[in-house]
Gaussian input, Z-matrix of N, CA and C with variables (Angstrom, degrees):
# hf/3-21g

backbone

0 1
 N
 C     1     B1
 C     2     B2     1     A1
 N     3     B3     2     A2     1     D1
 C     4     B4     3     A3     2     D2
 C     5     B5     4     A4     3     D3
 N     6     B6     5     A5     4     D4
 C     7     B7     6     A6     5     D5
 C     8     B8     7     A7     6     D6
 N     9     B9     8     A8     7     D7
 C    10    B10     9     A9     8     D8
 C    11    B11    10    A10     9     D9
 N    12    B12    11    A11    10    D10
 C    13    B13    12    A12    11    D11
 C    14    B14    13    A13    12    D12
 N    15    B15    14    A14    13    D13
 C    16    B16    15    A15    14    D14
 C    17    B17    16    A16    15    D15
 N    18    B18    17    A17    16    D16
 C    19    B19    18    A18    17    D17
 C    20    B20    19    A19    18    D18
 N    21    B21    20    A20    19    D19
 C    22    B22    21    A21    20    D20
 C    23    B23    22    A22    21    D21
 N    24    B24    23    A23    22    D22
 C    25    B25    24    A24    23    D23
 C    26    B26    25    A25    24    D24
 N    27    B27    26    A26    25    D25
 C    28    B28    27    A27    26    D26
 C    29    B29    28    A28    27    D27
 N    30    B30    29    A29    28    D28
 C    31    B31    30    A30    29    D29
 C    32    B32    31    A31    30    D30
 N    33    B33    32    A32    31    D31
 C    34    B34    33    A33    32    D32
 C    35    B35    34    A34    33    D33
 N    36    B36    35    A35    34    D34
 C    37    B37    36    A36    35    D35
 C    38    B38    37    A37    36    D36
 N    39    B39    38    A38    37    D37
 C    40    B40    39    A39    38    D38
 C    41    B41    40    A40    39    D39
 N    42    B42    41    A41    40    D40
 C    43    B43    42    A42    41    D41
 C    44    B44    43    A43    42    D42
 N    45    B45    44    A44    43    D43
 C    46    B46    45    A45    44    D44
 C    47    B47    46    A46    45    D45
 N    48    B48    47    A47    46    D46
 C    49    B49    48    A48    47    D47
 C    50    B50    49    A49    48    D48
 N    51    B51    50    A50    49    D49
 C    52    B52    51    A51    50    D50
 C    53    B53    52    A52    51    D51
 N    54    B54    53    A53    52    D52
 C    55    B55    54    A54    53    D53
 C    56    B56    55    A55    54    D54
 N    57    B57    56    A56    55    D55
 C    58    B58    57    A57    56    D56
 C    59    B59    58    A58    57    D57
 N    60    B60    59    A59    58    D58
 C    61    B61    60    A60    59    D59
 C    62    B62    61    A61    60    D60
 N    63    B63    62    A62    61    D61
 C    64    B64    63    A63    62    D62
 C    65    B65    64    A64    63    D63
 N    66    B66    65    A65    64    D64
 C    67    B67    66    A66    65    D65
 C    68    B68    67    A67    66    D66
 N    69    B69    68    A68    67    D67
 C    70    B70    69    A69    68    D68
 C    71    B71    70    A70    69    D69
 N    72    B72    71    A71    70    D70
 C    73    B73    72    A72    71    D71
 C    74    B74    73    A73    72    D72
 N    75    B75    74    A74    73    D73
 C    76    B76    75    A75    74    D74
 C    77    B77    76    A76    75    D75
 N    78    B78    77    A77    76    D76
 C    79    B79    78    A78    77    D77
 C    80    B80    79    A79    78    D78
 N    81    B81    80    A80    79    D79
 C    82    B82    81    A81    80    D80
 C    83    B83    82    A82    81    D81
 N    84    B84    83    A83    82    D82
 C    85    B85    84    A84    83    D83
 C    86    B86    85    A85    84    D84
 N    87    B87    86    A86    85    D85
 C    88    B88    87    A87    86    D86
 C    89    B89    88    A88    87    D87
 N    90    B90    89    A89    88    D88
 C    91    B91    90    A90    89    D89
 C    92    B92    91    A91    90    D90
 N    93    B93    92    A92    91    D91
 C    94    B94    93    A93    92    D92
 C    95    B95    94    A94    93    D93
 N    96    B96    95    A95    94    D94
 C    97    B97    96    A96    95    D95
 C    98    B98    97    A97    96    D96
 N    99    B99    98    A98    97    D97
 C   100   B100    99    A99    98    D98
 C   101   B101   100   A100    99    D99
 N   102   B102   101   A101   100   D100
 C   103   B103   102   A102   101   D101
 C   104   B104   103   A103   102   D102
 N   105   B105   104   A104   103   D103
 C   106   B106   105   A105   104   D104
 C   107   B107   106   A106   105   D105
 N   108   B108   107   A107   106   D106
 C   109   B109   108   A108   107   D107
 C   110   B110   109   A109   108   D108
 N   111   B111   110   A110   109   D109
 C   112   B112   111   A111   110   D110
 C   113   B113   112   A112   111   D111
 N   114   B114   113   A113   112   D112
 C   115   B115   114   A114   113   D113
 C   116   B116   115   A115   114   D114
 N   117   B117   116   A116   115   D115
 C   118   B118   117   A117   116   D116
 C   119   B119   118   A118   117   D117
 N   120   B120   119   A119   118   D118
 C   121   B121   120   A120   119   D119
 C   122   B122   121   A121   120   D120
 N   123   B123   122   A122   121   D121
 C   124   B124   123   A123   122   D122
 C   125   B125   124   A124   123   D123
 N   126   B126   125   A125   124   D124
 C   127   B127   126   A126   125   D125
 C   128   B128   127   A127   126   D126
 N   129   B129   128   A128   127   D127
 C   130   B130   129   A129   128   D128
 C   131   B131   130   A130   129   D129
 N   132   B132   131   A131   130   D130
 C   133   B133   132   A132   131   D131
 C   134   B134   133   A133   132   D132
 N   135   B135   134   A134   133   D133
 C   136   B136   135   A135   134   D134
 C   137   B137   136   A136   135   D135
 N   138   B138   137   A137   136   D136
 C   139   B139   138   A138   137   D137
 C   140   B140   139   A139   138   D138
 N   141   B141   140   A140   139   D139
 C   142   B142   141   A141   140   D140
 C   143   B143   142   A142   141   D141
 N   144   B144   143   A143   142   D142
 C   145   B145   144   A144   143   D143
 C   146   B146   145   A145   144   D144
 N   147   B147   146   A146   145   D145
 C   148   B148   147   A147   146   D146
 C   149   B149   148   A148   147   D147
 N   150   B150   149   A149   148   D148
 C   151   B151   150   A150   149   D149
 C   152   B152   151   A151   150   D150
 N   153   B153   152   A152   151   D151
 C   154   B154   153   A153   152   D152
 C   155   B155   154   A154   153   D153
 N   156   B156   155   A155   154   D154
 C   157   B157   156   A156   155   D155
 C   158   B158   157   A157   156   D156
 N   159   B159   158   A158   157   D157
 C   160   B160   159   A159   158   D158
 C   161   B161   160   A160   159   D159
 N   162   B162   161   A161   160   D160
 C   163   B163   162   A162   161   D161
 C   164   B164   163   A163   162   D162
 N   165   B165   164   A164   163   D163
 C   166   B166   165   A165   164   D164
 C   167   B167   166   A166   165   D165
 N   168   B168   167   A167   166   D166
 C   169   B169   168   A168   167   D167
 C   170   B170   169   A169   168   D168
 N   171   B171   170   A170   169   D169
 C   172   B172   171   A171   170   D170
 C   173   B173   172   A172   171   D171
 N   174   B174   173   A173   172   D172
 C   175   B175   174   A174   173   D173
 C   176   B176   175   A175   174   D174
 N   177   B177   176   A176   175   D175
 C   178   B178   177   A177   176   D176
 C   179   B179   178   A178   177   D177
 N   180   B180   179   A179   178   D178
 C   181   B181   180   A180   179   D179
 C   182   B182   181   A181   180   D180
 N   183   B183   182   A182   181   D181
 C   184   B184   183   A183   182   D182
 C   185   B185   184   A184   183   D183
 N   186   B186   185   A185   184   D184
 C   187   B187   186   A186   185   D185
 C   188   B188   187   A187   186   D186
 N   189   B189   188   A188   187   D187
 C   190   B190   189   A189   188   D188
 C   191   B191   190   A190   189   D189
 N   192   B192   191   A191   190   D190
 C   193   B193   192   A192   191   D191
 C   194   B194   193   A193   192   D192
 N   195   B195   194   A194   193   D193
 C   196   B196   195   A195   194   D194
 C   197   B197   196   A196   195   D195
 N   198   B198   197   A197   196   D196
 C   199   B199   198   A198   197   D197
 C   200   B200   199   A199   198   D198

   B1=1.4422
   B2=1.5132
   B3=1.3693
   B4=1.4495
   B5=1.7415
   B6=1.2244
   B7=1.4579
   B8=1.5637
   B9=1.2327
   B10=1.3941
   B11=1.4497
   B12=1.4477
   B13=1.4356
   B14=1.5493
   B15=1.3352
   B16=1.4378
   B17=1.4837
   B18=1.3543
   B19=1.4934
   B20=1.4821
   B21=1.3881
   B22=1.5292
   B23=1.5265
   B24=1.2995
   B25=1.4644
   B26=1.5375
   B27=1.4527
   B28=1.4038
   B29=1.5748
   B30=1.2944
   B31=1.4598
   B32=1.4002
   B33=1.3519
   B34=1.5265
   B35=1.5237
   B36=1.3533
   B37=1.4534
   B38=1.5353
   B39=1.2947
   B40=1.3639
   B41=1.6389
   B42=1.2558
   B43=1.4785
   B44=1.5702
   B45=1.2217
   B46=1.5077
   B47=1.5950
   B48=1.2695
   B49=1.5736
   B50=1.3434
   B51=1.3584
   B52=1.4723
   B53=1.6542
   B54=1.2295
   B55=1.5555
   B56=1.5005
   B57=1.3757
   B58=1.4349
   B59=1.5679
   B60=1.3787
   B61=1.4705
   B62=1.5520
   B63=1.3347
   B64=1.5276
   B65=1.5845
   B66=1.2981
   B67=1.4972
   B68=1.4598
   B69=1.3428
   B70=1.5473
   B71=1.5231
   B72=1.3141
   B73=1.5119
   B74=1.5272
   B75=1.2948
   B76=1.4995
   B77=1.5674
   B78=1.3691
   B79=1.4984
   B80=1.4389
   B81=1.3408
   B82=1.4676
   B83=1.6225
   B84=1.2113
   B85=1.4815
   B86=1.5103
   B87=1.2803
   B88=1.5575
   B89=1.4107
   B90=1.4171
   B91=1.3969
   B92=1.5851
   B93=1.2449
   B94=1.4471
   B95=1.6412
   B96=1.1434
   B97=1.5042
   B98=1.5333
   B99=1.4022
   B100=1.4813
   B101=1.4517
   B102=1.3305
   B103=1.4391
   B104=1.5564
   B105=1.3884
   B106=1.4371
   B107=1.4978
   B108=1.3400
   B109=1.4693
   B110=1.5273
   B111=1.4505
   B112=1.4330
   B113=1.5484
   B114=1.3909
   B115=1.4933
   B116=1.4452
   B117=1.3771
   B118=1.4804
   B119=1.6264
   B120=1.3058
   B121=1.4714
   B122=1.3758
   B123=1.4802
   B124=1.2626
   B125=1.5094
   B126=1.2800
   B127=1.5577
   B128=1.4706
   B129=1.2413
   B130=1.5308
   B131=1.5392
   B132=1.2925
   B133=1.4443
   B134=1.4885
   B135=1.3176
   B136=1.4181
   B137=1.4806
   B138=1.3703
   B139=1.4513
   B140=1.4669
   B141=1.3177
   B142=1.4674
   B143=1.6320
   B144=1.2190
   B145=1.5467
   B146=1.5285
   B147=1.3862
   B148=1.4774
   B149=1.4751
   B150=1.4112
   B151=1.4341
   B152=1.5525
   B153=1.2117
   B154=1.4920
   B155=1.3678
   B156=1.3745
   B157=1.4842
   B158=1.6540
   B159=1.2322
   B160=1.4386
   B161=1.6056
   B162=1.2196
   B163=1.5129
   B164=1.4310
   B165=1.2580
   B166=1.5393
   B167=1.5111
   B168=1.2698
   B169=1.4792
   B170=1.4888
   B171=1.3330
   B172=1.4809
   B173=1.5297
   B174=1.3092
   B175=1.3695
   B176=1.5004
   B177=1.2588
   B178=1.6169
   B179=1.5754
   B180=1.2770
   B181=1.5016
   B182=1.5011
   B183=1.2874
   B184=1.5455
   B185=1.4877
   B186=1.3032
   B187=1.4433
   B188=1.4905
   B189=1.4089
   B190=1.5912
   B191=1.4210
   B192=1.3129
   B193=1.4685
   B194=1.4844
   B195=1.2970
   B196=1.3783
   B197=1.5101
   B198=1.3946
   B199=1.4989
   B200=1.4798
   A1=100.81
   A2=110.70
   A3=115.56
   A4=103.76
   A5=113.43
   A6=119.95
   A7=108.80
   A8=120.35
   A9=129.44
   A10=111.92
   A11=114.66
   A12=115.64
   A13=108.23
   A14=118.94
   A15=116.53
   A16=113.37
   A17=119.08
   A18=122.18
   A19=108.36
   A20=104.37
   A21=111.54
   A22=105.38
   A23=116.93
   A24=122.54
   A25=106.58
   A26=111.65
   A27=121.44
   A28=108.41
   A29=122.37
   A30=120.88
   A31=111.10
   A32=117.07
   A33=121.15
   A34=110.06
   A35=117.64
   A36=123.43
   A37=117.82
   A38=116.50
   A39=118.53
   A40=114.81
   A41=115.52
   A42=120.97
   A43=112.40
   A44=116.97
   A45=120.77
   A46=109.14
   A47=113.05
   A48=114.24
   A49=111.38
   A50=119.22
   A51=122.57
   A52=103.05
   A53=115.18
   A54=121.47
   A55=109.56
   A56=117.00
   A57=119.60
   A58=101.88
   A59=115.48
   A60=121.09
   A61=103.97
   A62=113.65
   A63=125.86
   A64=104.60
   A65=120.45
   A66=122.97
   A67=109.76
   A68=108.21
   A69=111.29
   A70=108.86
   A71=114.98
   A72=120.87
   A73=102.12
   A74=114.30
   A75=119.05
   A76=105.69
   A77=114.46
   A78=123.16
   A79=110.07
   A80=116.18
   A81=118.03
   A82=112.28
   A83=117.33
   A84=117.75
   A85=111.85
   A86=115.91
   A87=122.05
   A88=104.99
   A89=113.54
   A90=116.55
   A91=112.84
   A92=117.70
   A93=120.68
   A94=109.26
   A95=119.69
   A96=124.55
   A97=108.10
   A98=114.68
   A99=110.05
   A100=109.01
   A101=116.67
   A102=126.25
   A103=110.49
   A104=110.74
   A105=116.09
   A106=106.64
   A107=117.62
   A108=120.85
   A109=101.59
   A110=113.19
   A111=118.18
   A112=107.18
   A113=114.12
   A114=114.92
   A115=104.38
   A116=114.94
   A117=123.04
   A118=107.26
   A119=109.49
   A120=119.66
   A121=106.40
   A122=121.25
   A123=126.28
   A124=115.24
   A125=117.10
   A126=122.33
   A127=107.42
   A128=115.68
   A129=122.97
   A130=114.45
   A131=109.00
   A132=122.24
   A133=107.78
   A134=128.69
   A135=133.39
   A136=114.79
   A137=116.94
   A138=119.88
   A139=99.99
   A140=124.33
   A141=126.46
   A142=106.31
   A143=117.64
   A144=117.89
   A145=112.17
   A146=111.23
   A147=117.38
   A148=112.34
   A149=117.18
   A150=115.97
   A151=104.00
   A152=117.26
   A153=126.97
   A154=114.30
   A155=114.43
   A156=120.42
   A157=104.32
   A158=117.63
   A159=119.68
   A160=105.60
   A161=117.74
   A162=124.54
   A163=107.99
   A164=120.30
   A165=124.98
   A166=111.10
   A167=113.36
   A168=120.23
   A169=110.78
   A170=115.50
   A171=117.97
   A172=106.70
   A173=111.42
   A174=126.18
   A175=112.37
   A176=119.51
   A177=123.95
   A178=106.54
   A179=112.66
   A180=115.29
   A181=118.28
   A182=119.06
   A183=126.79
   A184=107.33
   A185=114.39
   A186=117.69
   A187=110.71
   A188=116.15
   A189=117.55
   A190=107.40
   A191=119.91
   A192=120.45
   A193=113.41
   A194=115.02
   A195=124.40
   A196=106.84
   A197=119.21
   A198=120.73
   A199=104.55
   D1=144.90
   D2=-172.39
   D3=-140.32
   D4=139.29
   D5=177.79
   D6=-131.09
   D7=132.51
   D8=-175.53
   D9=-143.57
   D10=127.66
   D11=-179.41
   D12=-143.49
   D13=135.11
   D14=176.65
   D15=-65.69
   D16=-35.13
   D17=179.25
   D18=-158.62
   D19=137.49
   D20=167.55
   D21=-129.04
   D22=150.30
   D23=-172.54
   D24=-145.04
   D25=152.45
   D26=174.45
   D27=-131.83
   D28=135.80
   D29=-5.16
   D30=-77.71
   D31=178.86
   D32=-169.20
   D33=-72.60
   D34=-32.63
   D35=168.50
   D36=-123.25
   D37=168.27
   D38=-173.68
   D39=77.94
   D40=-165.37
   D41=-177.99
   D42=-67.60
   D43=127.41
   D44=-173.68
   D45=-71.06
   D46=133.02
   D47=173.45
   D48=-102.90
   D49=-22.17
   D50=-173.46
   D51=-145.73
   D52=141.56
   D53=179.09
   D54=-143.63
   D55=131.05
   D56=175.91
   D57=-121.42
   D58=133.35
   D59=-177.21
   D60=-113.74
   D61=155.97
   D62=172.09
   D63=48.28
   D64=54.92
   D65=175.87
   D66=-76.40
   D67=124.79
   D68=173.05
   D69=-134.56
   D70=133.13
   D71=-176.96
   D72=-137.37
   D73=126.22
   D74=177.46
   D75=-132.65
   D76=125.22
   D77=170.87
   D78=-116.52
   D79=123.80
   D80=179.54
   D81=-127.62
   D82=159.47
   D83=176.31
   D84=98.20
   D85=-160.65
   D86=178.62
   D87=-107.46
   D88=179.27
   D89=-176.35
   D90=-78.73
   D91=-9.97
   D92=174.91
   D93=-99.94
   D94=-31.69
   D95=177.61
   D96=-125.70
   D97=103.31
   D98=-178.94
   D99=-146.04
   D100=172.71
   D101=172.49
   D102=-131.19
   D103=140.19
   D104=-178.16
   D105=-128.82
   D106=132.32
   D107=177.74
   D108=-131.51
   D109=136.07
   D110=175.96
   D111=-143.84
   D112=139.72
   D113=173.38
   D114=-147.82
   D115=157.00
   D116=177.62
   D117=-172.91
   D118=164.85
   D119=168.44
   D120=-118.93
   D121=130.81
   D122=-176.94
   D123=-122.41
   D124=156.58
   D125=176.82
   D126=-162.13
   D127=163.82
   D128=177.80
   D129=170.29
   D130=-174.29
   D131=178.00
   D132=-62.48
   D133=127.67
   D134=-173.62
   D135=49.28
   D136=32.32
   D137=-176.92
   D138=-138.88
   D139=120.73
   D140=-179.51
   D141=-78.01
   D142=147.60
   D143=176.20
   D144=-55.13
   D145=138.15
   D146=-178.24
   D147=-154.24
   D148=156.10
   D149=178.17
   D150=-113.86
   D151=141.77
   D152=-179.28
   D153=-125.92
   D154=131.80
   D155=-173.55
   D156=-138.48
   D157=133.56
   D158=179.01
   D159=-137.62
   D160=133.62
   D161=172.89
   D162=-133.02
   D163=127.44
   D164=178.27
   D165=-140.98
   D166=143.46
   D167=171.16
   D168=-130.05
   D169=146.92
   D170=174.62
   D171=-139.02
   D172=156.76
   D173=-175.92
   D174=-133.74
   D175=125.68
   D176=-175.89
   D177=53.24
   D178=40.67
   D179=177.81
   D180=72.13
   D181=11.68
   D182=-177.87
   D183=-117.16
   D184=130.38
   D185=175.96
   D186=-66.85
   D187=132.95
   D188=-179.18
   D189=-113.66
   D190=-26.08
   D191=178.09
   D192=-162.29
   D193=148.83
   D194=179.45
   D195=-141.18
   D196=153.52
   D197=169.59
   D198=-156.01

């Protein structure tokens, strides 16, 4: 399963308080053996701009690595 969005913001209408750009989420495998990859760039009110990346793998339902 894969989700991609150029931009997500909160709230949906009015002045943006939070914004995520280039959102990419990928989930592959089975519920017991899977890989998850997530990345985005965020910014908002009271939040400095930052890039976030998460990569995780699990085997037999147990986390074996994250970064």
